[in-house]
C-alpha positions as CSV (number, residue, x, y, z in Angstrom):
1,M,109.9,123.0,90.7
2,T,111.5,125.2,88.0
3,I,110.9,128.9,87.7
4,K,109.2,128.3,84.4
5,K,106.8,125.7,85.9
6,N,106.1,128.0,88.9
7,R,105.2,130.8,86.5
8,H,103.0,128.5,84.5
9,L,101.2,127.3,87.7
10,K,100.6,130.9,88.8
11,I,99.1,131.8,85.4
12,W,96.7,128.9,85.7
13,L,95.8,129.7,89.3
14,F,95.1,133.3,88.2
15,L,92.8,132.0,85.4
16,V,90.9,129.8,87.9
17,F,90.5,132.6,90.3
18,A,89.4,134.9,87.6
19,V,86.6,132.6,86.5
20,L,85.6,131.9,90.1
21,I,85.5,135.6,90.9
22,W,83.6,136.2,87.7
23,V,81.0,133.7,88.8
24,F,80.9,134.4,92.6
25,G,82.0,138.0,92.9
26,I,85.0,139.6,94.7
27,G,83.8,138.3,98.1
28,F,85.1,134.8,97.0
29,Y,88.6,136.1,96.8
30,R,88.4,137.8,100.2
31,D,87.2,134.5,101.8
32,I,89.9,132.3,100.3
33,S,93.2,133.2,101.9
34,A,96.3,132.6,99.8
35,N,98.1,131.8,103.1
36,N,95.9,128.8,103.7
37,E,98.2,126.0,102.6
38,E,95.6,123.3,102.2
39,T,93.4,125.5,100.1
40,Y,96.3,126.6,98.0
41,E,97.4,123.0,97.3
42,G,93.9,122.0,96.4
43,L,93.6,124.9,93.9
44,S,97.0,123.9,92.5
45,I,95.7,120.4,91.8
46,F,92.5,121.9,90.4
47,S,94.5,124.0,87.9
48,D,96.7,121.1,86.9
49,V,93.6,119.0,86.1
50,I,92.0,121.8,84.0
51,E,95.3,122.2,82.1
52,L,95.6,118.5,81.4
53,V,92.0,118.2,80.3
54,E,92.1,121.3,78.1
55,K,95.3,120.1,76.3
56,N,94.7,116.4,76.1
57,Y,91.0,115.5,76.2
58,V,89.6,113.8,73.1
59,D,87.1,116.7,72.4
60,K,87.5,120.4,72.9
61,V,86.3,121.6,76.3
62,E,85.0,124.9,77.6
63,T,86.8,126.1,80.7
64,K,83.8,127.9,82.1
65,K,81.7,124.8,81.8
66,L,84.3,122.7,83.5
67,I,84.5,125.0,86.5
68,E,80.7,125.2,86.7
69,D,80.5,121.4,86.8
70,A,83.3,121.3,89.4
71,I,81.5,123.7,91.7
72,Q,78.3,121.8,91.2
73,G,79.9,118.6,92.2
74,M,81.4,120.3,95.2
75,V,78.1,121.6,96.4
76,H,76.1,118.4,95.6
77,S,78.6,116.5,97.8
78,L,77.3,118.5,100.8
79,D,73.6,117.3,100.5
80,P,71.1,116.7,97.8
81,H,69.3,120.0,98.2
82,S,72.4,122.3,97.7
83,S,73.3,123.4,94.2
84,L,74.9,126.0,92.0
85,L,72.1,127.7,90.0
86,V,73.3,128.8,86.6
87,P,71.4,131.8,85.2
88,E,68.8,129.7,83.5
89,A,68.2,127.6,86.7
90,F,68.1,130.7,88.9
91,E,65.5,132.3,86.7
92,E,63.5,129.0,86.8
93,L,63.5,129.1,90.6
94,Q,62.2,132.7,90.6
95,I,59.4,131.7,88.1
96,D,58.5,128.7,90.3
97,T,57.8,130.9,93.4
98,Q,55.9,133.7,91.6
99,G,54.2,134.7,88.4
100,E,53.3,132.3,85.6
101,F,54.9,130.7,82.5
102,T,53.8,129.2,79.2
103,G,54.3,125.5,78.7
104,I,52.5,122.1,79.0
105,G,52.1,122.1,82.8
106,I,54.1,119.4,84.5
107,H,56.4,119.1,87.5
108,V,59.5,117.0,86.5
109,T,62.7,115.6,88.1
110,M,65.6,113.4,87.1
111,R,65.1,109.8,88.3
112,D,67.1,106.8,87.2
113,S,68.8,109.2,84.7
114,L,65.4,109.8,83.0
115,V,63.2,113.0,83.0
116,T,60.3,111.8,85.2
117,V,56.9,113.4,85.8
118,I,56.3,114.2,89.4
119,A,52.8,115.3,88.7
120,P,50.8,117.1,86.0
121,I,49.4,120.5,87.1
122,E,45.6,120.2,87.2
123,G,43.8,121.8,84.2
124,T,46.9,122.2,82.0
125,P,47.5,120.7,78.6
126,A,49.5,117.8,80.0
127,H,46.9,117.0,82.6
128,K,44.0,117.1,80.1
129,A,45.9,114.9,77.6
130,G,46.5,112.2,80.2
131,V,50.2,112.6,81.2
132,K,50.5,110.9,84.6
133,A,52.8,110.8,87.6
134,G,55.7,108.4,87.0
135,D,55.8,108.8,83.2
136,K,59.3,109.0,81.9
137,I,59.8,111.6,79.2
138,V,62.4,110.2,76.7
139,K,62.0,112.7,73.8
140,V,60.8,116.2,73.2
141,D,60.0,116.9,69.6
142,G,61.8,113.8,68.6
143,V,65.1,114.8,70.4
144,A,66.2,112.5,73.3
145,T,66.1,114.0,76.8
146,D,69.3,113.5,78.7
147,D,69.4,116.8,80.6
148,L,66.6,118.1,82.8
149,R,67.1,121.8,82.2
150,D,67.3,121.3,78.4
151,A,64.1,119.2,78.5
152,V,62.2,121.8,80.5
153,N,63.4,124.6,78.2
154,R,62.2,122.7,75.1
155,M,58.8,121.9,76.6
156,R,58.2,125.6,77.4
157,G,57.5,128.1,74.7
158,P,55.0,130.7,73.4
159,K,51.3,130.1,74.0
160,G,49.6,128.3,71.1
161,T,52.6,126.6,69.8
162,S,52.8,122.8,69.7
163,V,55.2,120.3,71.2
164,V,55.3,116.5,71.1
165,I,56.6,114.6,74.1
166,T,57.3,110.9,74.0
167,I,56.9,109.0,77.2
168,I,57.4,105.4,78.5
169,R,54.9,104.3,81.1
170,K,55.0,101.3,83.4
171,G,52.7,98.6,81.9
172,A,52.5,100.2,78.5
173,P,53.9,97.9,75.7
174,K,55.5,100.8,73.8
175,P,56.3,104.5,74.1
176,I,53.3,106.9,74.0
177,E,53.4,110.2,72.1
178,F,51.4,113.3,73.3
179,A,50.9,116.2,70.9
180,L,50.3,119.2,73.2
181,I,49.5,122.9,72.6
182,R,51.4,125.1,75.0
183,D,49.3,127.4,77.2
184,V,49.7,129.9,80.0
185,I,50.3,127.9,83.2
186,P,49.0,129.9,86.2
187,I,50.8,129.2,89.4
188,E,47.8,128.3,91.5
189,S,48.5,126.6,94.8
190,V,45.2,126.5,96.6
191,R,41.9,124.9,95.6
192,S,38.8,124.2,97.7
193,N,35.4,122.6,97.7
194,I,32.5,121.8,100.1
195,L,32.3,118.0,100.6
196,K,28.9,118.2,102.3
197,P,27.1,121.0,104.2
198,G,29.4,122.2,107.0
199,Y,32.5,120.3,105.9
200,G,35.1,121.9,103.8
201,Y,38.1,120.6,101.8
202,V,41.2,122.7,100.8
203,R,44.1,121.4,98.8
204,V,47.5,123.2,98.9
205,T,49.7,122.0,96.1
206,N,52.8,124.0,97.0
207,F,54.0,127.0,99.0
208,R,54.6,130.1,96.9
209,D,54.6,133.8,97.7
210,S,50.8,134.1,97.5
211,T,49.8,130.8,99.2
212,T,48.8,132.2,102.5
213,H,46.7,134.9,100.9
214,D,45.0,132.4,98.6
215,L,44.4,130.0,101.5
216,V,42.8,132.8,103.6
217,A,40.5,133.6,100.6
218,A,39.5,130.0,100.3
219,L,38.8,129.6,104.0
220,E,36.8,132.8,104.1
221,K,34.6,131.4,101.3
222,L,34.1,128.1,103.1
223,E,33.5,129.9,106.5
224,A,30.8,132.2,104.9
225,A,28.8,129.2,103.6
226,E,25.7,127.9,105.4
227,P,25.7,126.0,107.6
228,S,28.8,127.2,109.4
229,L,32.0,125.2,109.0
230,K,32.0,122.2,111.4
231,G,35.3,120.7,110.1
232,L,38.0,121.1,107.5
233,I,40.3,118.8,105.6
234,L,43.6,120.3,104.6
235,D,45.2,118.2,101.8
236,L,49.0,118.4,101.7
237,R,49.5,115.1,99.8
238,D,52.2,115.3,97.0
239,N,53.0,118.9,98.1
240,P,56.8,119.2,97.7
241,G,57.0,122.3,99.9
242,G,58.4,125.7,98.9
243,I,58.8,129.0,100.9
244,L,59.5,128.6,104.6
245,N,57.7,131.7,105.8
246,Q,54.5,130.6,104.0
247,A,54.5,127.4,106.0
248,I,54.9,129.4,109.2
249,K,52.1,131.8,108.3
250,I,49.7,128.9,107.3
251,S,50.4,127.1,110.6
252,D,49.7,130.4,112.4
253,L,46.3,130.6,110.8
254,F,45.2,127.7,113.0
255,L,47.2,128.4,116.2
256,E,46.7,131.1,118.8
257,T,49.8,130.6,120.9
258,G,52.9,128.3,121.2
259,E,55.8,127.4,119.1
260,I,55.4,126.6,115.4
261,L,59.0,125.8,114.4
262,S,62.6,126.1,115.5
263,I,65.6,126.1,113.2
264,K,69.1,125.4,114.3
265,G,72.2,126.1,112.2
266,R,75.9,126.3,112.8
267,L,75.7,130.1,112.9
268,K,73.8,132.0,115.5
269,K,71.9,134.0,112.8
270,H,70.6,130.7,111.4
271,T,69.1,129.6,114.8
272,R,65.5,130.9,115.5
273,I,62.2,130.0,117.1
274,F,59.0,130.9,115.4
275,E,55.9,131.5,117.6
276,A,52.2,131.6,116.8
277,H,50.2,134.8,117.2
278,A,46.6,135.4,118.1
279,D,44.5,136.1,114.9
280,N,41.4,138.3,114.6
281,V,39.6,135.3,113.1
282,K,39.4,132.3,115.5
283,R,39.5,129.1,113.5
284,A,38.6,126.6,116.2
285,Y,36.8,124.0,114.0
286,P,38.3,120.5,113.9
287,L,41.0,120.0,111.3
288,V,42.3,116.8,109.6
289,I,45.5,117.1,107.5
290,L,46.2,114.6,104.7
291,I,49.9,113.7,104.0
292,N,51.8,111.0,102.0
293,G,55.3,110.2,100.8
294,G,55.2,113.2,98.5
295,S,54.5,115.7,101.3
296,A,57.9,117.4,101.9
297,S,59.6,120.3,103.6
298,A,57.1,123.1,104.1
299,S,54.2,120.6,104.1
300,E,55.9,118.7,106.9
301,I,56.4,121.9,108.9
302,V,52.7,122.6,108.8
303,A,51.7,118.9,109.6
304,G,54.4,118.6,112.3
305,A,53.5,121.9,114.0
306,L,49.7,121.3,114.1
307,Q,50.2,117.7,115.2
308,D,52.5,118.6,118.1
309,Q,50.2,121.4,119.2
310,K,47.3,118.9,119.2
311,R,45.5,121.2,116.8
312,A,45.0,118.7,113.9
313,L,44.7,115.0,113.3
314,I,47.2,113.8,110.7
315,L,45.9,111.0,108.4
316,G,47.6,109.2,105.4
317,T,51.1,107.8,105.1
318,T,54.5,108.9,106.3
319,S,55.8,112.0,104.7
320,F,59.0,112.5,102.7
321,G,61.4,113.5,105.5
322,K,63.0,116.7,104.4
323,G,63.9,118.5,107.6
324,S,66.4,121.0,106.4
325,V,66.3,124.7,105.5
326,Q,67.8,126.1,102.4
327,T,68.6,129.7,101.4
328,V,69.3,131.1,98.0
329,E,72.0,133.7,97.6
330,Q,72.1,135.7,94.4
331,L,75.6,135.9,92.8
332,R,76.8,138.1,90.1
333,N,76.2,137.6,86.3
334,G,72.8,135.9,87.0
335,Y,74.1,133.0,89.1
336,G,72.7,131.8,92.4
337,L,73.7,129.4,95.1
338,K,71.2,127.3,97.0
339,F,72.6,125.7,100.1
340,T,71.5,124.3,103.4
341,I,71.8,126.5,106.5
342,A,69.8,124.7,109.2
343,R,67.8,121.8,110.4
344,Y,64.2,122.4,111.5
345,Y,62.5,121.0,114.6
346,T,58.8,120.6,115.4
347,P,57.4,122.2,118.6
348,S,58.2,119.1,120.6
349,G,61.8,119.3,119.5
350,R,61.8,116.4,117.0
351,S,63.7,116.4,113.8
352,I,61.9,114.8,110.9
353,Q,65.0,114.8,108.7
354,A,65.2,111.5,106.9
355,K,62.4,110.2,109.1
356,G,59.2,112.1,108.0
357,V,56.0,112.9,109.9
358,E,54.2,109.8,111.1
359,P,50.4,110.2,110.7
360,D,48.2,109.7,113.7
361,I,46.0,107.4,111.6
362,M,47.8,105.3,108.9
363,V,45.6,105.0,105.8
364,P,47.2,103.8,102.6
365,Y,45.6,105.4,99.5
366,K,43.2,103.6,97.2
367,K,40.1,104.5,95.2
368,I,36.9,103.4,97.0
369,D,35.6,102.1,93.7
370,N,38.9,100.1,93.4
371,T,40.1,102.1,90.4
372,Q,43.7,101.0,89.8
373,V,46.4,103.2,91.2
374,L,50.1,103.3,90.2
375,Q,52.0,101.4,92.8
376,G,55.7,101.3,93.6
377,R,58.2,102.7,96.0
378,R,58.5,106.5,96.1
379,V,61.9,108.0,96.7
380,K,62.2,109.5,100.2
381,E,64.8,111.8,101.7
382,S,66.6,108.9,103.4
383,D,67.2,107.4,99.9
384,L,69.0,110.4,98.6
385,K,72.7,110.4,98.3
386,N,74.5,112.5,100.9
387,H,71.3,113.2,102.8
388,L,71.7,114.9,106.1
389,N,71.3,113.0,109.4
390,A,68.5,113.9,111.7
391,E,71.0,115.5,114.1
392,P,74.5,116.9,113.3
393,D,77.5,114.6,113.7
394,T,75.3,111.5,114.0
395,E,74.9,108.4,111.9
396,D,72.7,105.3,112.0
397,K,75.1,102.5,113.0
398,K,72.3,99.9,113.6
399,P,73.1,96.8,111.5
400,V,70.6,96.2,108.7
401,D,68.6,93.0,109.2
402,S,67.0,91.2,106.3
403,K,63.7,91.0,108.3
404,D,63.8,94.8,108.7
405,N,64.3,95.2,105.0
406,A,61.3,93.0,104.3
407,K,59.2,95.0,106.7
408,K,60.4,98.2,105.1
409,E,59.5,97.0,101.6
410,E,56.0,96.0,102.8
411,K,55.6,99.4,104.5
412,D,56.8,101.2,101.4
413,K,54.3,99.4,99.3
414,N,51.5,100.8,101.4
415,D,53.1,104.2,102.2
416,L,54.4,105.1,98.8
417,Q,51.6,104.9,96.4
418,T,51.2,107.7,93.9
419,I,47.7,109.1,93.4
420,E,46.6,108.9,89.8
421,E,43.7,111.0,88.5
422,D,41.5,110.1,85.6
423,A,43.1,111.8,82.5
424,D,40.2,114.1,81.8
425,S,39.1,114.8,85.4
426,D,39.4,117.7,87.8
427,S,40.5,116.3,91.1
428,L,38.3,118.7,93.0
429,I,35.1,117.4,91.3
430,L,33.1,116.2,94.3
431,K,32.6,112.7,93.1
432,N,36.3,112.3,92.7
433,L,37.0,113.6,96.1
434,L,34.5,111.3,97.7
435,S,35.9,108.3,95.9
436,D,39.3,109.0,97.5
437,N,39.4,106.7,100.6
438,Q,41.7,109.1,102.5
439,V,39.4,112.0,102.0
440,A,36.3,109.9,102.8
441,R,38.0,108.6,106.0
442,A,38.9,112.1,107.1
443,L,35.3,113.3,106.5
444,D,33.9,110.4,108.5
445,I,36.2,111.4,111.4
446,L,35.0,115.0,111.3
447,I,31.4,113.9,111.2
448,S,31.9,111.5,114.1
449,Y,33.6,114.2,116.1
450,E,30.5,116.4,115.7
451,I,28.2,113.5,116.7
452,F,30.2,112.6,119.8
453,K,30.5,116.2,120.8
454,D,26.7,116.4,120.9
455,L,26.1,113.1,122.8
456,K,25.0,113.5,126.4
457,N,26.0,111.1,129.1
458,G,23.1,108.7,129.8
């Protein structure tokens, strides 16, 4: 290598390091040793690629964006839940765990390269207009949606302003347009109702900073009603999870002693056991928890803990199977890094990673009045590219059998149905709850328990 080329390479390496340090902070430089030959060689190739692309690519490129995408690719290769959070995404994450925002009120994700509705938030403009789970958003205000963050930003906006979204829906002959008026979308994660005297229902839609507080308030309201609470249904269906400590606190509400959860990481500081504590309020009434393929992460922690501790009966279909713990580190200049630090284990020591929580009673979802539901296979953790194995350094080496595939497809058809609400309904209206076969089955179990408890031996 000539002196000139050496000098040129050093300049490019300096530029790469400058941008990386600008994004990640000076700690990055301390952690990457210049004496590490493998790392140095890798960075040399990286700088060569940037130089070639910048000089020769058909369109002008932005170095900062190239490096962001390179980092994103690196982190995504670890597992599907690790990612670089650019300032806008980091701010979105903070909004998602606290506060409120203005928009149309939907949870979305990228699926099959299309912006896909996970679920509309109840009572919001999107929910009232009839946007449904599974809808694919192809345009926002006439502009094609090929980027999730851009689509979310364009759907949000000041209260009272309008936005038109164009969706394609399975079974619909042509795209459907919804003209929506943006509104304040409160982040409400707990809703409750009394199904019949003595039997309560609480739905937890996600785990945010205030979820435990809101759940306690809902429970106190149900417990204060007459007659006293004889049984409770805790609905965690389609709950994608959220903050770990909220799942632990909610599990603790129904446990007096014993383990709730253990997490095991590569580092000692990421290995912990969480125990239950006696509460001033003894909640000893029977509990049925509803789960489905959309119940993930924190939802699975609660369901797994209370199932293993024999505190609750789990009813529904197999959960998503996300048994890993992520942390978010704030970087400089508004960036963040979300990455996996541990696997979690239920009190019996089982990992649900890529497996899910199996219900005690398997009950596929359908409306009692046979209202049509959206059917189709829901994506699970085990379907995600680069998903973690249940245990470190293990892999499933069992050969795939065509009969097993057929059984899996049939199981998925039952397990992975998406609940569809009527477009103009509130899912907590009593008649809608009682027309939900999983809720009705859970209620029958609670009532039966009370009857059998009072039976005397003849």
